[in-house]
KOLLO-462375 format. One record per residue: residue in three letters; y, x, z of N, C-alpha, C, O in turn. Coordinates in Angstrom, 3 decimals, decimal comma, padded with zeros to 6 digits. Atoms other than C-alpha are relative to their C-alpha. Layout:
<recs>
{rec ALA; {Y; X; Z}; {Y; X; Z}; {Y; X; Z}; {Y; X; Z}},
...
</recs>
This chain:
<recs>
{rec MET; {-000,266; 000,816; 000,640}; {-016,761; 027,514; -002,864}; {000,100; -001,159; 001,226}; {-000,826; -001,155; 002,036}},
{rec LEU; {-000,160; 001,087; -000,944}; {-015,541; 024,387; -000,540}; {-001,129; -001,022; -000,344}; {-001,241; -001,438; -001,498}},
{rec PRO; {000,713; 001,389; -000,030}; {-018,153; 021,601; 000,068}; {000,482; -001,213; -000,409}; {001,314; -001,655; 000,383}},
{rec VAL; {-000,630; 001,158; 000,404}; {-017,285; 018,438; -001,812}; {-000,078; -001,025; 000,747}; {-001,256; -001,373; 000,821}},
{rec PRO; {000,503; 001,186; -001,001}; {-017,095; 015,481; 000,608}; {-000,570; -001,181; -000,301}; {-000,360; -001,742; -001,376}},
{rec SER; {000,723; 001,499; 000,916}; {-019,069; 012,377; 000,209}; {000,888; -001,120; -000,163}; {001,983; -001,274; 000,377}},
{rec PHE; {-001,032; 001,298; 000,082}; {-017,760; 009,169; -000,866}; {000,424; -000,785; 000,891}; {001,484; -001,411; 000,863}},
{rec ASP; {-000,097; 000,488; -001,412}; {-018,374; 007,894; 002,602}; {001,312; 000,684; 000,722}; {002,288; 000,085; 001,175}},
{rec THR; {-001,001; -000,596; -000,719}; {-016,295; 010,553; 004,027}; {001,660; -000,124; -000,798}; {002,680; -000,209; -000,114}},
{rec LEU; {-000,987; -000,014; 000,537}; {-013,630; 010,451; 001,385}; {000,754; -001,924; 000,316}; {001,939; -002,255; 000,353}},
{rec PHE; {-000,254; 001,222; -000,499}; {-013,651; 006,583; 002,340}; {001,082; 000,028; 001,076}; {002,279; -000,182; 000,881}},
{rec SER; {-000,207; -000,408; -001,222}; {-012,923; 007,296; 005,751}; {001,362; 000,416; -000,028}; {002,257; -000,226; 000,522}},
{rec TRP; {-001,195; -000,765; -000,206}; {-010,137; 009,851; 005,116}; {000,886; -000,977; -000,428}; {001,655; -001,404; 000,433}},
{rec ALA; {-000,816; 000,926; 000,200}; {-008,313; 007,260; 002,800}; {000,357; -001,255; 001,038}; {001,484; -001,515; 001,460}},
{rec GLY; {-000,549; 001,183; -000,952}; {-008,507; 004,183; 005,067}; {000,825; 000,524; 001,295}; {001,740; -000,146; 001,773}},
{rec ALA; {-000,752; -000,501; -001,164}; {-007,398; 006,669; 008,141}; {001,700; 000,103; -000,508}; {002,678; -000,274; 000,138}},
{rec LEU; {-001,335; -000,140; 000,111}; {-004,392; 007,596; 006,053}; {000,709; -001,340; -000,319}; {001,835; -001,377; 000,179}},
{rec ALA; {-000,653; 000,874; -000,057}; {-003,366; 004,307; 005,122}; {000,427; -000,795; 001,041}; {001,493; -001,410; 001,017}},
{rec LEU; {-000,368; 000,465; -001,473}; {-003,554; 003,029; 008,777}; {000,724; 000,502; 000,459}; {001,399; -000,081; 001,307}},
{rec VAL; {-001,504; -000,831; -000,849}; {-001,053; 005,877; 009,725}; {001,165; -000,772; -000,647}; {002,138; -001,160; 000,000}},
{rec GLY; {-001,175; 000,572; 000,790}; {001,130; 004,348; 007,039}; {000,562; -001,489; 000,523}; {001,753; -001,800; 000,494}},
{rec TRP; {-000,327; 001,468; -000,231}; {000,941; 000,531; 008,274}; {000,583; 000,189; 001,727}; {001,273; -000,616; 002,351}},
{rec ILE; {-000,296; -000,036; -001,422}; {001,353; 001,906; 011,835}; {001,362; 000,333; 000,248}; {002,074; -000,047; 001,178}},
{rec CYS; {-001,329; -000,649; -000,087}; {004,392; 003,863; 010,949}; {001,049; -001,361; -000,260}; {002,161; -001,530; 000,241}},
{rec LEU; {-001,177; 001,250; 000,687}; {005,923; 000,401; 009,106}; {000,628; -000,749; 001,196}; {001,765; -001,200; 001,330}},
{rec LEU; {-000,074; 001,132; -001,064}; {005,228; -001,485; 012,457}; {000,600; 000,720; 001,216}; {000,856; 000,002; 002,182}},
{rec ALA; {-000,671; -000,441; -000,786}; {006,781; 001,083; 014,562}; {001,393; 000,523; 000,016}; {002,061; 000,969; 000,950}},
{rec ALA; {-001,333; -000,769; 000,775}; {009,779; 002,215; 012,567}; {001,172; -000,710; 000,942}; {002,101; -000,020; 001,362}},
{rec ARG; {-001,050; 000,455; -000,410}; {011,905; -000,387; 014,231}; {000,157; 000,065; 001,477}; {001,133; -000,349; 002,102}},
{rec TRP; {-000,428; -000,078; -001,387}; {011,459; 000,303; 017,575}; {000,332; 001,527; 000,437}; {000,320; 001,936; 001,598}},
{rec LEU; {-000,108; -001,545; -000,494}; {012,183; 004,101; 017,398}; {001,688; 000,198; -000,652}; {002,188; -000,288; -001,667}},
{rec PRO; {-001,167; 000,229; 000,455}; {015,742; 005,160; 017,536}; {000,474; 001,146; -001,680}; {-000,185; 002,039; -002,213}},
{rec THR; {000,287; -000,177; 001,606}; {017,087; 005,995; 013,939}; {-000,380; 001,161; -000,699}; {-000,941; 001,034; -001,788}},
{rec GLY; {000,689; -001,040; 000,367}; {016,311; 009,640; 013,481}; {-001,456; -000,234; -000,417}; {-002,014; -000,108; -001,507}},
{rec ALA; {001,768; -000,061; -000,143}; {012,714; 009,147; 014,223}; {-000,273; -001,212; -000,822}; {-001,349; -001,222; -001,421}},
{rec ALA; {000,633; 001,277; 000,990}; {012,677; 005,543; 012,270}; {000,258; 000,718; -001,396}; {-000,513; 000,318; -002,268}},
{rec ARG; {-000,324; -000,401; 001,016}; {014,032; 007,489; 009,508}; {-001,468; 001,135; -000,540}; {-002,183; 001,034; -001,537}},
{rec ALA; {001,243; -000,927; 000,153}; {011,303; 010,253; 009,584}; {-001,417; -000,645; -000,334}; {-002,204; -000,249; -001,193}},
{rec VAL; {001,089; 001,036; -000,090}; {008,622; 007,335; 010,334}; {-000,407; -000,781; -001,701}; {-001,429; -001,004; -002,352}},
{rec ARG; {000,003; 000,696; 001,297}; {009,395; 005,695; 007,207}; {-000,078; 000,638; -001,108}; {-000,291; 000,107; -002,198}},
{rec GLY; {-000,090; -000,553; 000,992}; {009,652; 008,622; 005,401}; {-001,590; 000,654; -000,309}; {-002,048; 001,130; -001,348}},
{rec ILE; {001,622; -000,439; 000,114}; {005,867; 009,543; 006,221}; {-000,905; -001,590; -000,514}; {-002,040; -001,552; -000,990}},
{rec ALA; {000,940; 001,301; 000,456}; {004,508; 005,844; 005,388}; {000,415; -000,460; -001,396}; {-000,215; -001,365; -001,944}},
{rec ALA; {-000,546; -000,083; 001,455}; {006,686; 006,159; 001,843}; {-000,720; 001,092; -000,858}; {-000,775; 000,970; -002,081}},
{rec MET; {000,514; -001,019; 000,533}; {004,805; 009,519; 001,215}; {-001,673; -000,409; -000,032}; {-002,407; 000,099; -000,880}},
{rec LEU; {001,458; 000,187; -000,021}; {001,262; 008,146; 002,018}; {-000,644; -000,546; -000,988}; {-001,845; -000,325; -001,141}},
{rec PRO; {000,245; 000,644; 001,086}; {001,295; 005,904; -001,143}; {-000,523; 001,039; -001,072}; {-001,455; 000,909; -001,865}},
{rec VAL; {-000,430; -001,159; 001,283}; {001,938; 009,017; -003,332}; {-001,250; 000,773; 000,343}; {-002,052; 000,879; -000,584}},
{rec VAL; {001,512; -000,588; -000,103}; {-001,157; 010,957; -001,697}; {-000,810; -000,478; -000,090}; {-001,790; 000,201; -000,397}},
{rec LEU; {001,153; 000,682; 000,539}; {-003,337; 008,121; -002,107}; {-000,110; -000,138; -001,269}; {-001,212; -000,190; -001,815}},
{rec SER; {000,018; -000,065; 001,609}; {-002,551; 007,983; -005,507}; {-000,507; 001,247; -000,474}; {-001,217; 001,321; -001,477}},
{rec LEU; {000,439; -001,519; 000,344}; {-003,198; 011,607; -005,725}; {-001,734; 000,033; -000,154}; {-002,468; 000,290; -001,108}},
{rec GLY; {001,382; 000,564; -000,004}; {-006,570; 010,689; -004,466}; {-000,838; -000,547; -000,951}; {-001,931; -000,158; -001,362}},
{rec TYR; {000,355; 000,820; 001,152}; {-006,945; 008,155; -006,923}; {-000,427; 000,221; -001,254}; {-001,460; -000,118; -001,831}},
{rec VAL; {000,178; -001,079; 001,355}; {-006,297; 010,276; -009,986}; {-001,201; 000,908; -000,044}; {-001,985; 001,108; -000,971}},
{rec GLY; {001,167; -001,155; 000,087}; {-008,625; 012,866; -008,843}; {-001,199; -000,821; 000,080}; {-002,000; -000,352; -000,729}},
{rec LEU; {001,371; 000,930; 000,089}; {-011,626; 010,242; -008,333}; {-000,151; -000,572; -001,442}; {-001,199; -000,699; -002,074}},
{rec LEU; {-000,189; 000,551; 001,488}; {-010,488; 008,843; -011,598}; {-000,542; 001,151; -001,333}; {-001,097; 000,892; -002,401}},
{rec VAL; {000,198; -000,846; 001,193}; {-010,825; 012,080; -013,566}; {-001,420; 000,580; 000,338}; {-001,964; 001,298; -000,501}},
{rec ALA; {001,213; -000,685; -000,374}; {-014,039; 013,087; -011,749}; {-000,833; -000,808; -000,269}; {-001,972; -000,344; -000,294}},
{rec ARG; {001,125; 001,169; 000,242}; {-015,890; 009,925; -012,507}; {000,277; -000,320; -001,310}; {-000,284; -001,333; -001,726}},
{rec ALA; {-000,257; 000,716; 001,459}; {-014,473; 009,625; -016,211}; {-001,204; 000,073; -001,058}; {-001,696; 001,091; -001,545}},
{rec GLY; {001,099; -000,197; 001,057}; {-017,088; 008,690; -018,532}; {-001,349; -000,057; 000,853}; {-002,379; 000,066; 000,190}},
{rec ALA; {001,312; -000,084; -000,504}; {-019,886; 008,548; -015,793}; {-000,994; -001,447; 000,049}; {-002,205; -001,450; 000,269}},
{rec VAL; {000,491; 001,229; 000,047}; {-020,584; 004,768; -016,035}; {-000,008; -000,416; -001,187}; {000,950; -000,895; -001,793}},
{rec GLU; {000,189; 000,772; 001,165}; {-022,689; 003,867; -019,074}; {000,481; -001,409; -000,029}; {000,291; -002,082; 000,984}},
{rec GLY; {000,143; 001,477; 000,176}; {-021,732; 000,425; -020,339}; {001,411; -000,414; 000,946}; {001,705; -001,604; 000,825}},
{rec GLY; {-000,809; 000,165; -001,093}; {-018,853; 000,421; -017,636}; {001,587; -000,113; -000,770}; {001,818; 000,869; -001,475}},
{rec GLY; {-001,290; 000,201; 000,257}; {-015,065; -000,749; -018,635}; {000,653; -001,239; 000,169}; {000,245; -002,037; 001,013}},
{rec PHE; {-001,135; 001,218; -000,344}; {-012,209; -003,473; -018,908}; {-000,091; -000,891; -000,703}; {000,667; -001,861; -000,669}},
{rec GLY; {-000,050; 001,392; 001,165}; {-013,276; -005,599; -021,626}; {-000,654; -001,532; 000,417}; {-000,420; -002,617; -000,116}},
{rec SER; {000,553; 001,054; -000,179}; {-015,294; -007,902; -020,000}; {-000,310; 000,173; 001,820}; {-000,347; 001,240; 002,433}},
{rec ILE; {000,211; -000,223; -001,014}; {-016,012; -008,920; -016,583}; {-001,413; 000,713; 000,239}; {-001,459; 001,413; 001,250}},
{rec ALA; {001,190; -000,673; 000,214}; {-019,616; -007,596; -017,229}; {-000,022; 001,449; 000,147}; {-000,736; 002,104; 000,906}},
{rec GLN; {-000,431; -001,383; -000,011}; {-018,193; -004,285; -018,028}; {000,910; 000,568; 001,194}; {001,160; 001,749; 001,435}},
{rec VAL; {-000,870; -000,619; -001,100}; {-016,005; -004,183; -015,087}; {-001,388; -000,013; 001,287}; {-001,382; 000,963; 002,038}},
{rec ARG; {000,789; 000,076; -000,805}; {-019,044; -005,086; -012,821}; {-000,744; 001,265; 000,020}; {-000,739; 001,995; 001,012}},
{rec THR; {000,313; -001,632; 000,394}; {-020,860; -001,867; -014,470}; {000,548; 000,826; 000,644}; {-000,080; 001,566; 001,401}},
{rec LEU; {-000,957; -001,198; -000,052}; {-017,866; 000,225; -013,953}; {-000,140; 000,196; 001,788}; {-000,443; 001,255; 002,338}},
{rec PHE; {-000,184; 000,011; -001,593}; {-017,585; -000,607; -010,028}; {-001,596; 000,018; 000,390}; {-001,646; 000,355; 001,573}},
{rec ALA; {001,743; -000,331; -000,797}; {-021,733; -000,393; -009,150}; {000,007; 001,505; 000,200}; {-000,817; 001,865; 001,041}},
{rec ASP; {-000,276; -001,497; -000,081}; {-020,861; 003,415; -009,324}; {001,076; 000,537; 001,435}; {002,304; 000,554; 001,342}},
{rec ASP; {-000,458; 000,162; -001,341}; {-019,901; 004,096; -005,590}; {001,243; 001,076; -000,362}; {002,092; 000,812; 000,489}},
{rec GLY; {-000,846; -000,801; 000,539}; {-017,380; 006,870; -007,194}; {001,284; -001,003; -000,515}; {002,346; -000,983; 000,107}},
{rec VAL; {-000,727; 000,818; 000,304}; {-015,515; 004,371; -008,932}; {000,227; -000,935; 000,591}; {001,421; -001,235; 000,601}},
{rec LEU; {-000,091; 001,301; -001,277}; {-015,844; 001,504; -006,536}; {001,304; 000,691; 001,103}; {002,365; 000,139; 001,394}},
{rec LEU; {-001,135; -000,649; -000,577}; {-013,883; 004,154; -004,412}; {001,195; 000,190; -000,196}; {002,040; -000,152; 000,632}},
{rec ALA; {-001,273; 000,391; 000,767}; {-011,032; 004,713; -006,856}; {000,418; -001,234; 000,038}; {001,640; -001,337; -000,069}},
{rec GLY; {-000,716; 001,664; 000,093}; {-010,530; 000,758; -006,787}; {000,405; -000,053; 001,165}; {001,506; -000,564; 001,374}},
{rec TRP; {-000,711; 000,311; -001,516}; {-010,260; 000,952; -002,938}; {000,867; 000,707; 000,276}; {001,668; 000,443; 001,172}},
{rec VAL; {-001,119; -001,029; -000,687}; {-008,234; 003,902; -002,788}; {001,235; -000,927; -000,945}; {002,204; -001,195; -000,234}},
{rec HIS; {-001,084; 000,627; 000,762}; {-005,815; 001,929; -005,660}; {000,487; -000,921; 000,806}; {001,692; -000,985; 001,052}},
{rec TYR; {-000,837; 001,026; -000,760}; {-005,621; -001,061; -003,455}; {000,774; 000,623; 001,393}; {001,827; 000,180; 001,852}},
{rec LEU; {-000,885; -000,475; -001,342}; {-004,678; 001,071; -000,217}; {001,323; 000,475; -000,233}; {002,293; 000,323; 000,509}},
{rec ALA; {-001,632; -000,477; 000,411}; {-001,781; 002,777; -002,266}; {000,788; -000,947; -000,336}; {001,937; -000,793; 000,078}},
{rec PHE; {-001,000; 001,086; 000,572}; {-000,211; -000,300; -003,853}; {000,281; -000,885; 001,147}; {001,446; -001,262; 001,276}},
{rec ASP; {-000,226; 000,666; -000,964}; {-000,637; -002,261; -000,844}; {000,847; 000,731; 001,147}; {001,571; -000,003; 001,820}},
{rec LEU; {-000,929; -000,514; -000,644}; {001,124; 000,352; 001,239}; {000,996; 000,321; -000,415}; {001,810; 000,735; 000,410}},
{rec PHE; {-001,166; -000,339; 000,931}; {003,584; 000,983; -001,187}; {000,874; -001,246; 000,210}; {002,003; -001,214; 000,699}},
{rec VAL; {-000,723; 001,361; -000,319}; {004,527; -002,745; -001,087}; {000,516; -000,117; 001,235}; {001,704; -000,246; 001,528}},
{rec GLY; {-000,087; 000,040; -001,494}; {004,226; -002,855; 002,336}; {001,337; 000,756; 000,862}; {001,830; 000,430; 001,942}},
{rec THR; {-001,098; -000,649; -000,665}; {007,100; -000,083; 002,738}; {001,236; -000,619; -000,886}; {002,385; -000,357; -000,532}},
{rec ARG; {-001,018; 000,870; 000,703}; {009,159; -002,247; 000,201}; {000,430; -001,173; 000,863}; {001,613; -001,479; 001,009}},
{rec ILE; {-000,255; 001,196; -000,970}; {008,875; -005,229; 002,575}; {000,784; 000,570; 001,327}; {001,827; 000,154; 001,830}},
{rec GLU; {-000,796; -000,688; -001,501}; {009,639; -002,918; 005,792}; {001,572; 000,123; -000,762}; {002,454; -000,691; -000,490}},
{rec ARG; {-001,158; -000,360; 000,483}; {012,527; -001,602; 003,822}; {001,004; -001,026; 000,118}; {001,985; -001,053; 000,861}},
{rec ASP; {-001,029; 001,125; 000,314}; {014,072; -004,782; 002,586}; {000,266; -000,897; 001,184}; {001,351; -001,468; 001,293}},
{rec ALA; {-000,136; 000,581; -001,639}; {013,538; -006,393; 006,273}; {000,829; 000,692; 000,555}; {001,760; 000,031; 001,016}},
{rec ASP; {-001,054; -000,838; -000,802}; {015,494; -003,552; 007,822}; {001,623; -000,320; -000,603}; {002,649; -000,582; 000,026}},
{rec ARG; {-001,400; 000,180; 000,903}; {018,307; -003,931; 005,020}; {000,595; -001,374; 000,371}; {001,807; -001,473; 000,560}},
{rec THR; {-000,430; 001,154; -000,200}; {018,684; -007,296; 005,678}; {000,152; -000,403; 001,294}; {000,913; -001,336; 001,552}},
{rec ALA; {-000,213; 000,331; -001,144}; {018,315; -007,350; 009,135}; {-001,411; -001,519; 000,537}; {-001,346; -002,403; 001,391}},
{rec LEU; {001,105; 001,233; -000,376}; {014,919; -009,800; 009,232}; {-000,373; 000,136; 001,404}; {-000,344; 001,315; 001,757}},
{rec SER; {000,670; 000,161; -001,275}; {013,605; -010,473; 012,636}; {-001,457; 000,790; -000,091}; {-002,295; 000,706; -000,989}},
{rec TYR; {001,389; -000,585; -000,287}; {010,728; -008,459; 013,808}; {-001,163; -001,088; -000,204}; {-002,130; -001,013; -000,963}},
{rec LEU; {001,112; 001,146; -000,163}; {008,728; -011,492; 014,450}; {-000,435; -000,493; -001,812}; {-001,565; -000,564; -002,294}},
{rec LEU; {000,411; 000,275; 001,201}; {009,136; -012,519; 010,794}; {-000,561; 000,872; -000,984}; {-001,081; 000,552; -002,053}},
{rec LEU; {000,581; -001,380; 000,754}; {008,179; -008,976; 009,606}; {-001,539; 000,160; 000,147}; {-002,263; 000,483; -000,794}},
{rec VAL; {001,063; -000,554; -000,301}; {005,175; -008,495; 011,211}; {-001,314; -000,929; -000,579}; {-002,472; -000,512; -000,603}},
{rec PRO; {001,139; 000,741; 000,445}; {003,128; -011,417; 009,762}; {-000,101; 000,230; -001,575}; {-001,119; 000,012; -002,233}},
{rec ALA; {000,043; -000,198; 001,606}; {004,207; -010,512; 006,071}; {-000,447; 001,534; -000,036}; {-000,926; 001,972; -001,082}},
{rec LEU; {000,692; -001,581; -000,011}; {003,184; -006,726; 006,953}; {-001,959; -000,134; 000,186}; {-002,886; 000,462; -000,362}},
{rec ALA; {001,269; -000,180; -000,401}; {000,028; -007,788; 008,608}; {-000,734; -000,988; -001,535}; {-001,841; -000,703; -001,992}},
{rec LEU; {000,616; 000,368; 001,081}; {-000,586; -010,083; 005,510}; {-000,478; 001,108; -001,387}; {-001,499; 001,244; -002,061}},
{rec CYS; {000,211; -001,180; 001,193}; {000,099; -007,132; 002,970}; {-001,287; 000,861; 000,239}; {-002,176; 001,140; -000,565}},
{rec PHE; {001,173; -000,834; -000,432}; {-002,241; -005,129; 004,809}; {-001,558; -000,331; -000,302}; {-002,425; 000,421; -000,748}},
{rec LEU; {000,951; 000,579; 000,487}; {-004,848; -007,670; 004,479}; {-000,495; -000,474; -001,127}; {-001,697; -000,415; -001,387}},
{rec ALA; {-000,176; 000,506; 001,091}; {-004,191; -009,221; 001,401}; {001,233; 000,437; -000,943}; {001,940; -000,449; -001,425}},
{rec GLY; {-001,263; -000,502; 000,638}; {-001,500; -007,288; -000,376}; {001,115; -001,051; -000,664}; {002,258; -001,169; -000,223}},
{rec PRO; {-001,037; 001,106; 000,506}; {000,175; -010,112; -002,565}; {000,054; -001,167; 000,860}; {001,013; -001,920; 000,689}},
{rec ALA; {-000,422; 001,290; -001,149}; {-000,012; -012,795; 000,140}; {001,105; 000,347; 000,807}; {002,071; -000,395; 000,980}},
{rec GLY; {-000,858; -000,511; -000,675}; {001,793; -010,612; 002,206}; {001,576; 000,024; -000,691}; {002,612; -000,429; -000,204}},
{rec LEU; {-001,325; 000,097; 001,065}; {004,506; -010,048; -000,751}; {000,506; -001,444; -000,206}; {001,707; -001,713; -000,228}},
{rec LEU; {-000,296; 001,527; 000,013}; {004,522; -013,750; -001,091}; {000,824; -000,472; 001,041}; {001,863; -001,075; 000,773}},
{rec VAL; {-000,373; 000,579; -000,845}; {005,268; -014,534; 002,264}; {001,358; 000,496; 000,116}; {002,245; -000,356; 000,179}},
{rec HIS; {-001,088; -000,872; -000,124}; {008,012; -012,020; 002,541}; {000,910; -000,709; -001,119}; {001,977; -001,228; -000,794}},
{rec ALA; {-001,356; 000,203; 001,053}; {009,903; -012,936; -000,725}; {000,323; -001,565; 000,700}; {001,466; -001,865; 001,044}},
{rec ALA; {-000,374; 001,541; -000,635}; {009,570; -016,871; 000,747}; {000,710; 000,185; 000,737}; {001,731; -000,448; 000,469}},
{rec VAL; {-000,709; 000,181; -001,116}; {011,120; -016,087; 003,836}; {001,242; 000,721; -000,138}; {001,955; 000,680; 000,865}},
{rec GLN; {-000,906; -000,856; 000,838}; {013,752; -013,794; 001,776}; {000,730; -000,886; -000,594}; {001,911; -001,076; -000,304}},
{rec THR; {-000,414; 001,257; 000,452}; {014,289; -016,540; -000,124}; {000,811; -001,073; 000,748}; {001,997; -001,350; 000,571}},
{rec ALA; {-000,607; 000,929; -001,023}; {015,017; -018,980; 002,342}; {001,086; 000,053; 000,536}; {001,955; -000,797; 000,726}},
{rec ARG; {-001,362; -000,519; -000,703}; {017,341; -016,815; 003,948}; {001,246; 000,343; -001,109}; {002,320; 000,764; -000,679}},
{rec GLY; {-000,940; -000,321; 001,258}; {019,349; -016,323; 000,383}; {-000,276; 001,573; -000,046}; {000,691; 002,317; -000,206}},
{rec ARG; {-000,417; -001,602; 000,038}; {018,351; -012,674; 000,419}; {-001,028; 000,850; -000,549}; {-001,228; 002,037; -000,292}},
{rec ALA; {001,116; -000,557; 000,991}; {015,598; -012,005; -001,888}; {000,631; 000,745; -001,115}; {-000,216; 001,030; -001,961}},
{rec ALA; {-000,607; -000,729; 001,085}; {017,955; -010,142; -004,370}; {-000,643; 001,260; -000,202}; {-001,027; 001,518; -001,343}},
{rec GLY; {000,218; -001,144; 000,273}; {016,920; -006,943; -003,962}; {-001,223; 000,770; 000,759}; {-001,203; 001,852; 001,344}},
{rec LEU; {001,220; -000,259; -000,430}; {013,201; -007,009; -003,017}; {-000,583; 001,162; -000,735}; {-000,911; 002,243; -000,248}},
{rec LEU; {000,910; -000,320; 000,624}; {011,620; -005,946; -005,745}; {000,868; 001,548; -000,855}; {000,422; 002,632; -001,229}},
{rec SER; {-000,640; -001,100; 000,727}; {014,570; -003,941; -007,356}; {000,179; 001,559; 000,438}; {000,291; 002,609; -000,194}},
{rec GLY; {-000,436; -001,107; -000,715}; {015,156; -001,672; -004,627}; {001,622; 000,039; 000,161}; {002,258; 001,024; 000,537}},
{rec ALA; {-001,564; -000,340; -000,194}; {018,957; -002,729; -004,679}; {000,248; -000,337; 001,471}; {-000,443; -001,138; 002,101}},
{rec SER; {-000,311; 000,448; -001,364}; {020,381; -002,952; -001,430}; {001,026; -001,141; 000,390}; {002,244; -001,037; 000,243}},
{rec PRO; {-000,623; 001,383; -000,002}; {021,255; -006,779; -000,425}; {000,810; 000,354; 001,257}; {000,520; 001,256; 002,042}},
{rec GLU; {-000,578; 000,030; -001,178}; {023,703; -007,291; 002,098}; {-000,438; -000,366; 001,217}; {-001,020; -001,446; 001,315}},
{rec PRO; {000,696; 000,185; -001,235}; {022,757; -007,036; 005,680}; {000,276; -001,463; 000,476}; {001,326; -002,019; 000,154}},
{rec ALA; {-000,441; 001,222; -000,490}; {022,561; -010,325; 007,387}; {000,668; -000,343; 001,331}; {000,258; 000,119; 002,396}},
{rec ALA; {-001,091; -000,109; -000,919}; {025,571; -011,549; 009,520}; {-000,602; 000,094; 001,413}; {000,137; 000,196; 002,393}},
</recs>
């Protein structure tokens, strides 16, 4: 039987996977088309891998915390006092922030957004997910190009 990694080890692995995704998003613009497509594909796959880890943690910790739940702040505090549930919450953040980052990068590429405007949005999304999404949406709205950001539609490239 294989040894089960500790929560600390899983935390490190999840962070490393997410970091690879963010590096891919930052590097994609500097690569030739074929390589950029491959790197974007890696970045888009990693939130799925993180999501699998998240579901695994949820299943492993289901019912493990007496008095925990989502009905009150006290229940949530109790729930997240468990390291396994806390790790699941962290992996949830990593997966969703990286997913949003891939959408921001894809939208920025489709609309020919300057790399100088993309990087701050990605950095904010990495550090504080919704803030990065808000900055990118504001920039694209100011440019008149926000229509496809969340829908996945392909807005017209900038002229």
